[in-house]
N, C-alpha and C positions, 0 to 999 in steps of 0.2 A: 536477554529479554525477548528477543525475536522468537526463540524456540518455544517459550512459554505461550506467547500469543498464538502461534501457529498450532501448537498442540491443543490448546483449548478450543480452536475452531473445528478440529477434527471430531469432536464429540457432538452427537445430536445432529442438529440442522446446520452446522457450520460448514458443511461441504459446499454450500452455495455461495460462500464468501471467499475472497482472496485478499492477501496482503500485497499491496502494490507499492513500488518505490519509483519515484520520478526524479531525475536530476534537473535542477532549475538553476539558471545562471542569475546571479545577483546583479541588478542594474547599477548599484553604487560601486561595488568593489571589483566586479567582474569574476568573482570566485563562484564556485558551484556549491549549492546546498542540496540536500536530499529531502524530499517530501514523501512521507510514508502515511498510508491509510489502509484501512480494512474496508473493502467495499463489496457489494453484491456482484456476482458474475455478470448480471445483465448490464451493468454500467461500465464494464471494462473498456470498451471502445471509446466511450464518451470521456473517460478519465484521461486516457492517453491522447 
């Protein structure tokens, strides 16, 4: 599925967007989960 979303971003004006993945620790169980989003490149530093 990731290949499909990244490939669709490369057409047209999608080069200004990036798919970002952040690892987040769960407060209940202590395990890690992954949060994925597609955001504009201007917001990259704010997201991380």
